[in-house]
All heavy atoms as a GROMACS GRO file, in nm:
protein
  566
    1ARG      N    1   8.701  12.600  11.186
    1ARG     CA    2   8.758  12.661  11.067
    1ARG      C    3   8.757  12.569  10.952
    1ARG      O    4   8.771  12.449  10.965
    1ARG     CB    5   8.906  12.701  11.102
    1ARG     CG    6   8.919  12.801  11.208
    1ARG     CD    7   9.061  12.836  11.225
    1ARG     NE    8   9.069  12.931  11.336
    1ARG     CZ    9   9.185  12.978  11.377
    1ARG    NH1   10   9.299  12.944  11.323
    1ARG    NH2   11   9.184  13.066  11.475
    2THR      N   12   8.739  12.632  10.837
    2THR     CA   13   8.740  12.557  10.712
    2THR      C   14   8.858  12.590  10.634
    2THR      O   15   8.898  12.710  10.623
    2THR     CB   16   8.618  12.586  10.631
    2THR    OG1   17   8.499  12.553  10.703
    2THR    CG2   18   8.615  12.510  10.497
    3TYR      N   19   8.937  12.491  10.585
    3TYR     CA   20   9.055  12.513  10.502
    3TYR      C   21   9.038  12.438  10.375
    3TYR      O   22   8.990  12.324  10.372
    3TYR     CB   23   9.182  12.466  10.576
    3TYR     CG   24   9.207  12.534  10.707
    3TYR    CD1   25   9.164  12.477  10.828
    3TYR    CD2   26   9.278  12.651  10.711
    3TYR    CE1   27   9.192  12.540  10.945
    3TYR    CE2   28   9.304  12.710  10.831
    3TYR     CZ   29   9.265  12.656  10.948
    3TYR     OH   30   9.289  12.717  11.066
    4VAL      N   31   9.090  12.495  10.268
    4VAL     CA   32   9.103  12.423  10.148
    4VAL      C   33   9.229  12.481  10.078
    4VAL      O   34   9.246  12.601  10.074
    4VAL     CB   35   8.981  12.434  10.054
    4VAL    CG1   36   8.953  12.578  10.011
    4VAL    CG2   37   8.994  12.345   9.932
    5LEU      N   38   9.315  12.393  10.040
    5LEU     CA   39   9.438  12.437   9.962
    5LEU      C   40   9.411  12.410   9.817
    5LEU      O   41   9.371  12.302   9.775
    5LEU     CB   42   9.557  12.359  10.013
    5LEU     CG   43   9.604  12.375  10.153
    5LEU    CD1   44   9.720  12.293  10.181
    5LEU    CD2   45   9.632  12.515  10.187
    6VAL      N   46   9.441  12.511   9.740
    6VAL     CA   47   9.430  12.496   9.596
    6VAL      C   48   9.560  12.538   9.524
    6VAL      O   49   9.634  12.623   9.581
    6VAL     CB   50   9.313  12.576   9.535
    6VAL    CG1   51   9.178  12.536   9.596
    6VAL    CG2   52   9.337  12.729   9.554
    7ASP      N   53   9.588  12.472   9.416
    7ASP     CA   54   9.706  12.503   9.337
    7ASP      C   55   9.678  12.472   9.194
    7ASP      O   56   9.626  12.366   9.162
    7ASP     CB   57   9.829  12.421   9.386
    7ASP     CG   58   9.959  12.483   9.351
    7ASP    OD1   59   9.980  12.501   9.225
    7ASP    OD2   60  10.040  12.517   9.436
    8GLY      N   61   9.720  12.566   9.102
    8GLY     CA   62   9.700  12.541   8.957
    8GLY      C   63   9.803  12.437   8.904
    8GLY      O   64   9.783  12.391   8.792
    9ASP      N   65   9.902  12.408   8.977
    9ASP     CA   66  10.003  12.311   8.931
    9ASP      C   67   9.945  12.170   8.942
    9ASP      O   68   9.926  12.122   9.054
    9ASP     CB   69  10.130  12.332   9.018
    9ASP     CG   70  10.248  12.240   8.979
    9ASP    OD1   71  10.220  12.140   8.899
    9ASP    OD2   72  10.356  12.265   9.015
   10GLU      N   73   9.920  12.103   8.837
   10GLU     CA   74   9.862  11.968   8.838
   10GLU      C   75   9.945  11.866   8.905
   10GLU      O   76   9.894  11.766   8.960
   10GLU     CB   77   9.825  11.930   8.692
   10GLU     CG   78   9.721  12.012   8.628
   10GLU     CD   79   9.686  11.969   8.492
   10GLU    OE1   80   9.742  11.867   8.440
   10GLU    OE2   81   9.607  12.039   8.426
   11THR      N   82  10.077  11.893   8.919
   11THR     CA   83  10.159  11.792   8.989
   11THR      C   84  10.144  11.800   9.137
   11THR      O   85  10.179  11.702   9.208
   11THR     CB   86  10.310  11.815   8.960
   11THR    OG1   87  10.350  11.944   9.006
   11THR    CG2   88  10.340  11.803   8.806
   12LYS      N   89  10.084  11.911   9.186
   12LYS     CA   90  10.062  11.923   9.330
   12LYS      C   91   9.916  11.877   9.369
   12LYS      O   92   9.890  11.832   9.481
   12LYS     CB   93  10.081  12.063   9.378
   12LYS     CG   94  10.224  12.101   9.366
   12LYS     CD   95  10.242  12.253   9.408
   12LYS     CE   96  10.389  12.292   9.384
   12LYS     NZ   97  10.407  12.439   9.406
   13GLN      N   98   9.820  11.886   9.271
   13GLN     CA   99   9.686  11.848   9.298
   13GLN      C  100   9.674  11.703   9.330
   13GLN      O  101   9.743  11.618   9.269
   13GLN     CB  102   9.600  11.882   9.176
   13GLN     CG  103   9.592  12.029   9.148
   13GLN     CD  104   9.538  12.062   9.009
   13GLN    OE1  105   9.491  11.977   8.934
   13GLN    NE2  106   9.542  12.183   8.972
   14GLY      N  107   9.594  11.667   9.431
   14GLY     CA  108   9.579  11.527   9.473
   14GLY      C  109   9.681  11.490   9.578
   14GLY      O  110   9.675  11.376   9.633
   15ARG      N  111   9.780  11.569   9.603
   15ARG     CA  112   9.881  11.546   9.707
   15ARG      C  113   9.832  11.618   9.832
   15ARG      O  114   9.720  11.671   9.839
   15ARG     CB  115  10.014  11.592   9.663
   15ARG     CG  116  10.053  11.524   9.531
   15ARG     CD  117  10.188  11.556   9.490
   15ARG     NE  118  10.281  11.484   9.572
   15ARG     CZ  119  10.412  11.488   9.555
   15ARG    NH1  120  10.470  11.561   9.462
   15ARG    NH2  121  10.493  11.418   9.631
   16SER      N  122   9.914  11.634   9.929
   16SER     CA  123   9.878  11.704  10.057
   16SER      C  124   9.997  11.789  10.104
   16SER      O  125  10.109  11.760  10.069
   16SER     CB  126   9.826  11.611  10.159
   16SER     OG  127   9.932  11.522  10.204
   17TRP      N  128   9.964  11.888  10.185
   17TRP     CA  129  10.060  11.966  10.256
   17TRP      C  130  10.025  11.976  10.395
   17TRP      O  131   9.911  12.020  10.429
   17TRP     CB  132  10.067  12.105  10.186
   17TRP     CG  133  10.168  12.199  10.246
   17TRP    CD1  134  10.306  12.196  10.232
   17TRP    CD2  135  10.142  12.300  10.343
   17TRP    NE1  136  10.363  12.296  10.309
   17TRP    CE2  137  10.267  12.361  10.376
   17TRP    CE3  138  10.025  12.352  10.395
   17TRP    CZ2  139  10.272  12.469  10.465
   17TRP    CZ3  140  10.032  12.461  10.484
   17TRP    CH2  141  10.154  12.518  10.512
   18ARG      N  142  10.106  11.928  10.486
   18ARG     CA  143  10.077  11.931  10.632
   18ARG      C  144   9.943  11.870  10.663
   18ARG      O  145   9.868  11.919  10.750
   18ARG     CB  146  10.091  12.072  10.687
   18ARG     CG  147  10.230  12.126  10.673
   18ARG     CD  148  10.247  12.249  10.746
   18ARG     NE  149  10.387  12.294  10.720
   18ARG     CZ  150  10.462  12.352  10.808
   18ARG    NH1  151  10.418  12.380  10.932
   18ARG    NH2  152  10.584  12.392  10.783
   19GLY      N  153   9.908  11.766  10.594
   19GLY     CA  154   9.790  11.687  10.617
   19GLY      C  155   9.663  11.741  10.552
   19GLY      O  156   9.552  11.686  10.564
   20LEU      N  157   9.678  11.847  10.471
   20LEU     CA  158   9.564  11.911  10.402
   20LEU      C  159   9.575  11.876  10.253
   20LEU      O  160   9.680  11.896  10.195
   20LEU     CB  161   9.559  12.064  10.421
   20LEU     CG  162   9.544  12.106  10.563
   20LEU    CD1  163   9.568  12.261  10.574
   20LEU    CD2  164   9.403  12.073  10.618
   21ASP      N  165   9.464  11.821  10.195
   21ASP     CA  166   9.469  11.789  10.056
   21ASP      C  167   9.479  11.913   9.967
   21ASP      O  168   9.422  12.013  10.004
   21ASP     CB  169   9.344  11.712  10.022
   21ASP     CG  170   9.333  11.577  10.087
   21ASP    OD1  171   9.442  11.520  10.120
   21ASP    OD2  172   9.220  11.523  10.110
   22ILE      N  173   9.546  11.900   9.853
   22ILE     CA  174   9.562  12.008   9.760
   22ILE      C  175   9.467  11.980   9.644
   22ILE      O  176   9.470  11.876   9.582
   22ILE     CB  177   9.705  12.021   9.711
   22ILE    CG1  178   9.799  12.046   9.830
   22ILE    CG2  179   9.718  12.133   9.606
   22ILE    CD1  180   9.950  12.036   9.796
   23HIS      N  181   9.386  12.080   9.613
   23HIS     CA  182   9.275  12.066   9.509
   23HIS      C  183   9.307  12.161   9.393
   23HIS      O  184   9.373  12.262   9.407
   23HIS     CB  185   9.142  12.102   9.567
   23HIS     CG  186   9.104  12.019   9.685
   23HIS    ND1  187   9.041  11.896   9.669
   23HIS    CD2  188   9.117  12.038   9.818
   23HIS    CE1  189   9.020  11.841   9.793
   23HIS    NE2  190   9.067  11.932   9.885
   24PRO      N  191   9.237  12.136   9.276
   24PRO     CA  192   9.245  12.230   9.166
   24PRO      C  193   9.164  12.355   9.198
   24PRO      O  194   9.064  12.351   9.277
   24PRO     CB  195   9.191  12.155   9.052
   24PRO     CG  196   9.108  12.049   9.115
   24PRO     CD  197   9.163  12.014   9.248
   25PRO      N  198   9.198  12.471   9.143
   25PRO     CA  199   9.129  12.593   9.168
   25PRO      C  200   8.974  12.588   9.151
   25PRO      O  201   8.894  12.660   9.208
   25PRO     CB  202   9.189  12.696   9.081
   25PRO     CG  203   9.324  12.645   9.058
   25PRO     CD  204   9.315  12.499   9.056
   26ALA      N  205   8.928  12.498   9.061
   26ALA     CA  206   8.785  12.490   9.032
   26ALA      C  207   8.696  12.466   9.156
   26ALA      O  208   8.580  12.502   9.155
   26ALA     CB  209   8.761  12.381   8.926
   27VAL      N  210   8.759  12.403   9.263
   27VAL     CA  211   8.676  12.378   9.375
   27VAL      C  212   8.630  12.508   9.448
   27VAL      O  213   8.530  12.508   9.524
   27VAL     CB  214   8.747  12.292   9.482
   27VAL    CG1  215   8.790  12.155   9.425
   27VAL    CG2  216   8.862  12.362   9.544
   28LEU      N  217   8.694  12.622   9.418
   28LEU     CA  218   8.655  12.750   9.482
   28LEU      C  219   8.515  12.792   9.438
   28LEU      O  220   8.449  12.866   9.513
   28LEU     CB  221   8.754  12.857   9.440
   28LEU     CG  222   8.898  12.838   9.499
   28LEU    CD1  223   8.986  12.948   9.438
   28LEU    CD2  224   8.896  12.838   9.650
   29GLY      N  225   8.462  12.737   9.330
   29GLY     CA  226   8.330  12.774   9.282
   29GLY      C  227   8.219  12.687   9.351
   29GLY      O  228   8.104  12.712   9.330
   30ARG      N  229   8.260  12.592   9.432
   30ARG     CA  230   8.157  12.506   9.498
   30ARG      C  231   8.092  12.579   9.615
   30ARG      O  232   8.151  12.654   9.687
   30ARG     CB  233   8.225  12.381   9.553
   30ARG     CG  234   8.282  12.291   9.447
   30ARG     CD  235   8.338  12.161   9.510
   30ARG     NE  236   8.395  12.084   9.404
   30ARG     CZ  237   8.472  11.977   9.435
   30ARG    NH1  238   8.503  11.944   9.557
   30ARG    NH2  239   8.522  11.907   9.333
   31PRO      N  240   7.956  12.558   9.624
   31PRO     CA  241   7.883  12.624   9.737
   31PRO      C  242   7.948  12.603   9.875
   31PRO      O  243   7.931  12.686   9.963
   31PRO     CB  244   7.743  12.570   9.724
   31PRO     CG  245   7.736  12.528   9.576
   31PRO     CD  246   7.876  12.481   9.543
   32ALA      N  247   8.004  12.484   9.896
   32ALA     CA  248   8.060  12.451  10.030
   32ALA      C  249   8.167  12.549  10.073
   32ALA      O  250   8.192  12.568  10.192
   32ALA     CB  251   8.121  12.312  10.027
   33PHE      N  252   8.228  12.621   9.976
   33PHE     CA  253   8.334  12.711  10.011
   33PHE      C  254   8.287  12.860  10.003
   33PHE      O  255   8.375  12.954  10.017
   33PHE     CB  256   8.459  12.692   9.918
   33PHE     CG  257   8.511  12.550   9.939
   33PHE    CD1  258   8.513  12.461   9.837
   33PHE    CD2  259   8.567  12.509  10.057
   33PHE    CE1  260   8.560  12.333   9.847
   33PHE    CE2  261   8.614  12.386  10.082
   33PHE     CZ  262   8.612  12.291   9.968
   34ALA      N  263   8.163  12.883   9.983
   34ALA     CA  264   8.109  13.017   9.979
   34ALA      C  265   8.142  13.091  10.113
   34ALA      O  266   8.111  13.043  10.215
   34ALA     CB  267   7.962  13.022   9.950
   35GLY      N  268   8.205  13.208  10.103
   35GLY     CA  269   8.235  13.284  10.225
   35GLY      C  270   8.355  13.251  10.296
   35GLY      O  271   8.392  13.315  10.388
   36VAL      N  272   8.419  13.139  10.251
   36VAL     CA  273   8.544  13.104  10.317
   36VAL      C  274   8.654  13.191  10.262
   36VAL      O  275   8.667  13.209  10.141
   36VAL     CB  276   8.582  12.954  10.290
   36VAL    CG1  277   8.720  12.918  10.339
   36VAL    CG2  278   8.477  12.861  10.349
   37PRO      N  279   8.737  13.259  10.350
   37PRO     CA  280   8.836  13.354  10.304
   37PRO      C  281   8.937  13.279  10.208
   37PRO      O  282   8.978  13.165  10.240
   37PRO     CB  283   8.904  13.403  10.428
   37PRO     CG  284   8.804  13.382  10.534
   37PRO     CD  285   8.727  13.262  10.495
   38LEU      N  286   8.975  13.341  10.102
   38LEU     CA  287   9.077  13.292  10.013
   38LEU      C  288   9.200  13.378  10.033
   38LEU      O  289   9.203  13.493  10.003
   38LEU     CB  290   9.031  13.304   9.872
   38LEU     CG  291   9.136  13.271   9.762
   38LEU    CD1  292   9.180  13.126   9.769
   38LEU    CD2  293   9.082  13.304   9.620
   39VAL      N  294   9.306  13.314  10.088
   39VAL     CA  295   9.435  13.383  10.111
   39VAL      C  296   9.523  13.349   9.991
   39VAL      O  297   9.555  13.233   9.964
   39VAL     CB  298   9.495  13.342  10.238
   39VAL    CG1  299   9.633  13.411  10.259
   39VAL    CG2  300   9.406  13.366  10.357
   40ILE      N  301   9.561  13.454   9.919
   40ILE     CA  302   9.653  13.432   9.805
   40ILE      C  303   9.798  13.453   9.851
   40ILE      O  304   9.831  13.560   9.896
   40ILE     CB  305   9.617  13.532   9.686
   40ILE    CG1  306   9.475  13.507   9.644
   40ILE    CG2  307   9.712  13.515   9.577
   40ILE    CD1  308   9.420  13.606   9.537
   41SER      N  309   9.872  13.348   9.838
   41SER     CA  310  10.009  13.354   9.892
   41SER      C  311  10.118  13.369   9.779
   41SER      O  312  10.233  13.358   9.807
   41SER     CB  313  10.042  13.232   9.973
   41SER     OG  314  10.034  13.112   9.891
   42SER      N  315  10.074  13.396   9.657
   42SER     CA  316  10.167  13.416   9.552
   42SER      C  317  10.198  13.566   9.532
   42SER      O  318  10.108  13.646   9.535
   42SER     CB  319  10.104  13.363   9.422
   42SER     OG  320  10.192  13.394   9.307
   43TYR      N  321  10.328  13.597   9.521
   43TYR     CA  322  10.367  13.737   9.498
   43TYR      C  323  10.344  13.773   9.349
   43TYR      O  324  10.263  13.864   9.319
   43TYR     CB  325  10.510  13.760   9.539
   43TYR     CG  326  10.553  13.901   9.526
   43TYR    CD1  327  10.517  13.993   9.619
   43TYR    CD2  328  10.617  13.947   9.413
   43TYR    CE1  329  10.553  14.131   9.603
   43TYR    CE2  330  10.659  14.081   9.398
   43TYR     CZ  331  10.623  14.173   9.493
   43TYR     OH  332  10.662  14.303   9.485
   44GLY      N  333  10.410  13.704   9.265
   44GLY     CA  334  10.409  13.740   9.120
   44GLY      C  335  10.276  13.722   9.054
   44GLY      O  336  10.250  13.792   8.957
   45SER      N  337  10.192  13.628   9.100
   45SER     CA  338  10.070  13.605   9.034
   45SER      C  339   9.941  13.639   9.112
   45SER      O  340   9.832  13.594   9.083
   45SER     CB  341  10.059  13.446   9.003
   45SER     OG  342  10.165  13.409   8.920
   46GLN      N  343   9.964  13.728   9.214
   46GLN     CA  344   9.857  13.757   9.306
   46GLN      C  345   9.733  13.810   9.231
   46GLN      O  346   9.618  13.760   9.254
   46GLN     CB  347   9.905  13.863   9.409
   46GLN     CG  348   9.798  13.911   9.502
   46GLN     CD  349   9.848  14.012   9.603
   46GLN    OE1  350   9.879  13.961   9.713
   46GLN    NE2  351   9.856  14.135   9.571
   47GLU      N  352   9.745  13.906   9.146
   47GLU     CA  353   9.633  13.965   9.081
   47GLU      C  354   9.566  13.871   8.981
   47GLU      O  355   9.444  13.866   8.969
   47GLU     CB  356   9.668  14.100   9.016
   47GLU     CG  357   9.694  14.209   9.119
   47GLU     CD  358   9.589  14.221   9.226
   47GLU    OE1  359   9.472  14.231   9.198
   47GLU    OE2  360   9.628  14.227   9.347
   48GLU      N  361   9.645  13.788   8.910
   48GLU     CA  362   9.586  13.694   8.819
   48GLU      C  363   9.504  13.588   8.894
   48GLU      O  364   9.398  13.548   8.853
   48GLU     CB  365   9.697  13.623   8.738
   48GLU     CG  366   9.765  13.712   8.640
   48GLU     CD  367   9.880  13.798   8.699
   48GLU    OE1  368   9.907  13.791   8.821
   48GLU    OE2  369   9.954  13.857   8.616
   49MET      N  370   9.555  13.551   9.017
   49MET     CA  371   9.482  13.452   9.095
   49MET      C  372   9.354  13.514   9.150
   49MET      O  373   9.250  13.444   9.155
   49MET     CB  374   9.571  13.401   9.209
   49MET     CG  375   9.691  13.325   9.158
   49MET     SD  376   9.811  13.288   9.289
   49MET     CE  377   9.736  13.136   9.352
   50ALA      N  378   9.361  13.636   9.188
   50ALA     CA  379   9.236  13.705   9.232
   50ALA      C  380   9.132  13.713   9.126
   50ALA      O  381   9.016  13.688   9.148
   50ALA     CB  382   9.274  13.841   9.292
   51GLU      N  383   9.176  13.749   9.003
   51GLU     CA  384   9.083  13.756   8.890
   51GLU      C  385   9.022  13.616   8.859
   51GLU      O  386   8.904  13.609   8.834
   51GLU     CB  387   9.154  13.811   8.768
   51GLU     CG  388   9.188  13.963   8.780
   51GLU     CD  389   9.063  14.046   8.790
   51GLU    OE1  390   8.960  14.021   8.725
   51GLU    OE2  391   9.066  14.138   8.876
   52ALA      N  392   9.100  13.514   8.869
   52ALA     CA  393   9.051  13.382   8.836
   52ALA      C  394   8.949  13.343   8.949
   52ALA      O  395   8.847  13.284   8.919
   52ALA     CB  396   9.167  13.282   8.837
   53ALA      N  397   8.976  13.374   9.074
   53ALA     CA  398   8.885  13.343   9.184
   53ALA      C  399   8.748  13.423   9.163
   53ALA      O  400   8.646  13.363   9.181
   53ALA     CB  401   8.945  13.379   9.314
   54LEU      N  402   8.762  13.544   9.126
   54LEU     CA  403   8.639  13.619   9.098
   54LEU      C  404   8.561  13.554   8.989
   54LEU      O  405   8.436  13.548   8.996
   54LEU     CB  406   8.673  13.761   9.059
   54LEU     CG  407   8.728  13.853   9.178
   54LEU    CD1  408   8.789  13.983   9.119
   54LEU    CD2  409   8.618  13.876   9.279
   55GLY      N  410   8.624  13.506   8.887
   55GLY     CA  411   8.560  13.434   8.775
   55GLY      C  412   8.496  13.305   8.823
   55GLY      O  413   8.396  13.265   8.749
   56LEU      N  414   8.540  13.245   8.930
   56LEU     CA  415   8.479  13.125   8.982
   56LEU      C  416   8.367  13.156   9.077
   56LEU      O  417   8.311  13.061   9.137
   56LEU     CB  418   8.588  13.039   9.048
   56LEU     CG  419   8.688  12.971   8.955
   56LEU    CD1  420   8.801  12.920   9.031
   56LEU    CD2  421   8.623  12.864   8.869
   57GLY      N  422   8.344  13.288   9.102
   57GLY     CA  423   8.237  13.317   9.190
   57GLY      C  424   8.276  13.352   9.332
   57GLY      O  425   8.189  13.370   9.422
   58VAL      N  426   8.404  13.359   9.366
   58VAL     CA  427   8.450  13.400   9.498
   58VAL      C  428   8.425  13.547   9.514
   58VAL      O  429   8.474  13.628   9.430
   58VAL     CB  430   8.598  13.366   9.518
   58VAL    CG1  431   8.650  13.413   9.653
   58VAL    CG2  432   8.626  13.216   9.499
   59PRO      N  433   8.352  13.588   9.614
   59PRO     CA  434   8.328  13.732   9.634
   59PRO      C  435   8.458  13.810   9.667
   59PRO      O  436   8.546  13.756   9.739
   59PRO     CB  437   8.235  13.735   9.756
   59PRO     CG  438   8.197  13.604   9.789
   59PRO     CD  439   8.288  13.504   9.713
   60GLU      N  440   8.468  13.930   9.619
   60GLU     CA  441   8.584  14.011   9.639
   60GLU      C  442   8.616  14.023   9.792
   60GLU      O  443   8.730  14.020   9.835
   60GLU     CB  444   8.567  14.153   9.584
   60GLU     CG  445   8.677  14.249   9.610
   60GLU     CD  446   8.802  14.220   9.534
   60GLU    OE1  447   8.798  14.185   9.415
   60GLU    OE2  448   8.915  14.225   9.597
   61ARG      N  449   8.512  14.038   9.874
   61ARG     CA  450   8.533  14.051  10.018
   61ARG      C  451   8.598  13.932  10.081
   61ARG      O  452   8.650  13.934  10.196
   61ARG     CB  453   8.399  14.083  10.087
   61ARG     CG  454   8.300  13.969  10.088
   61ARG     CD  455   8.168  14.009  10.154
   61ARG     NE  456   8.072  13.901  10.153
   61ARG     CZ  457   8.000  13.868  10.045
   61ARG    NH1  458   8.011  13.928   9.932
   61ARG    NH2  459   7.916  13.764  10.049
   62SER      N  460   8.595  13.815  10.016
   62SER     CA  461   8.650  13.694  10.070
   62SER      C  462   8.796  13.671  10.026
   62SER      O  463   8.864  13.577  10.071
   62SER     CB  464   8.569  13.569  10.023
   62SER     OG  465   8.444  13.572  10.080
   63ILE      N  466   8.846  13.759   9.934
   63ILE     CA  467   8.987  13.743   9.883
   63ILE      C  468   9.077  13.830   9.970
   63ILE      O  469   9.063  13.948   9.981
   63ILE     CB  470   8.988  13.786   9.740
   63ILE    CG1  471   8.898  13.694   9.650
   63ILE    CG2  472   9.134  13.783   9.688
   63ILE    CD1  473   8.890  13.740   9.508
   64VAL      N  474   9.174  13.757  10.022
   64VAL     CA  475   9.275  13.829  10.113
   64VAL      C  476   9.407  13.822  10.032
   64VAL      O  477   9.463  13.718  10.007
   64VAL     CB  478   9.296  13.750  10.242
   64VAL    CG1  479   9.405  13.819  10.330
   64VAL    CG2  480   9.162  13.740  10.317
   65ARG      N  481   9.455  13.944  10.002
   65ARG     CA  482   9.585  13.962   9.934
   65ARG      C  483   9.689  13.989  10.037
   65ARG      O  484   9.671  14.075  10.122
   65ARG     CB  485   9.577  14.071   9.832
   65ARG     CG  486   9.487  14.047   9.713
   65ARG     CD  487   9.470  14.176   9.636
   65ARG     NE  488   9.388  14.152   9.513
   65ARG     CZ  489   9.257  14.158   9.511
   65ARG    NH1  490   9.186  14.173   9.617
   65ARG    NH2  491   9.192  14.137   9.392
   66LEU      N  492   9.807  13.923  10.034
   66LEU     CA  493   9.911  13.945  10.126
   66LEU      C  494   9.993  14.069  10.090
   66LEU      O  495  10.067  14.118  10.182
   66LEU     CB  496  10.000  13.826  10.141
   66LEU     CG  497   9.935  13.695  10.192
   66LEU    CD1  498  10.040  13.579  10.197
   66LEU    CD2  499   9.870  13.718  10.329
   67TYR      N  500   9.988  14.111   9.969
   67TYR     CA  501  10.073  14.228   9.925
   67TYR      C  502   9.986  14.334   9.870
   67TYR      O  503   9.897  14.318   9.790
   67TYR     CB  504  10.166  14.175   9.813
   67TYR     CG  505  10.245  14.054   9.857
   67TYR    CD1  506  10.207  13.927   9.816
   67TYR    CD2  507  10.353  14.067   9.950
   67TYR    CE1  508  10.278  13.812   9.858
   67TYR    CE2  509  10.421  13.947   9.989
   67TYR     CZ  510  10.381  13.830   9.945
   67TYR     OH  511  10.451  13.718   9.985
   68ARG      N  512  10.012  14.457   9.918
   68ARG     CA  513   9.939  14.573   9.868
   68ARG      C  514   9.974  14.610   9.726
   68ARG      O  515   9.893  14.654   9.650
   68ARG     CB  516   9.969  14.698   9.960
   68ARG     CG  517   9.864  14.725  10.056
   68ARG     CD  518   9.896  14.853  10.126
   68ARG     NE  519   9.893  14.817  10.267
   68ARG     CZ  520   9.927  14.891  10.367
   68ARG    NH1  521   9.972  15.011  10.341
   68ARG    NH2  522   9.920  14.853  10.489
   69GLN      N  523  10.101  14.596   9.703
   69GLN     CA  524  10.158  14.636   9.570
   69GLN      C  525  10.254  14.528   9.526
   69GLN      O  526  10.337  14.486   9.600
   69GLN     CB  527  10.226  14.774   9.577
   69GLN     CG  528  10.274  14.825   9.446
   69GLN     CD  529  10.331  14.960   9.462
   69GLN    OE1  530  10.328  15.025   9.569
   69GLN    NE2  531  10.387  15.009   9.357
   70VAL      N  532  10.239  14.492   9.394
   70VAL     CA  533  10.336  14.393   9.338
   70VAL      C  534  10.421  14.468   9.235
   70VAL      O  535  10.363  14.536   9.151
   70VAL     CB  536  10.258  14.280   9.272
   70VAL    CG1  537  10.349  14.183   9.207
   70VAL    CG2  538  10.170  14.206   9.379
   71ARG      N  539  10.548  14.447   9.247
   71ARG     CA  540  10.644  14.513   9.151
   71ARG      C  541  10.720  14.411   9.081
   71ARG      O  542  10.768  14.312   9.144
   71ARG     CB  543  10.742  14.608   9.226
   71ARG     CG  544  10.679  14.723   9.293
   71ARG     CD  545  10.788  14.812   9.349
   71ARG     NE  546  10.724  14.902   9.445
   71ARG     CZ  547  10.797  14.996   9.508
   71ARG    NH1  548  10.932  15.000   9.489
   71ARG    NH2  549  10.738  15.075   9.588
   72ALA      N  550  10.744  14.432   8.950
   72ALA     CA  551  10.835  14.344   8.870
   72ALA      C  552  10.975  14.402   8.889
   72ALA      O  553  11.003  14.519   8.876
   72ALA     CB  554  10.790  14.344   8.728
   73TYR      N  555  11.069  14.313   8.918
   73TYR     CA  556  11.209  14.359   8.937
   73TYR      C  557  11.288  14.325   8.812
   73TYR      O  558  11.275  14.232   8.744
   73TYR     CB  559  11.273  14.284   9.054
   73TYR     CG  560  11.206  14.324   9.186
   73TYR    CD1  561  11.110  14.241   9.248
   73TYR    CD2  562  11.244  14.442   9.248
   73TYR    CE1  563  11.051  14.279   9.363
   73TYR    CE2  564  11.182  14.478   9.369
   73TYR     CZ  565  11.091  14.398   9.427
   73TYR     OH  566  11.036  14.432   9.543
   0.00000   0.00000   0.00000
């Protein structure tokens, strides 16, 4: 399995979570990650993150959204 953690928060980039390094979102455009599923774990920013990933070349079929519908409360 291939894992890559990305976060737009610069204070988290370069650190790690459970032994996995946290990278900036730009790494998603690298050929090494082509076809690797992208799981979006943000509720409020899910669609914005998906759009950004698409802009980096991540195929729609590789994007896994955890929520079918996002509602503002």
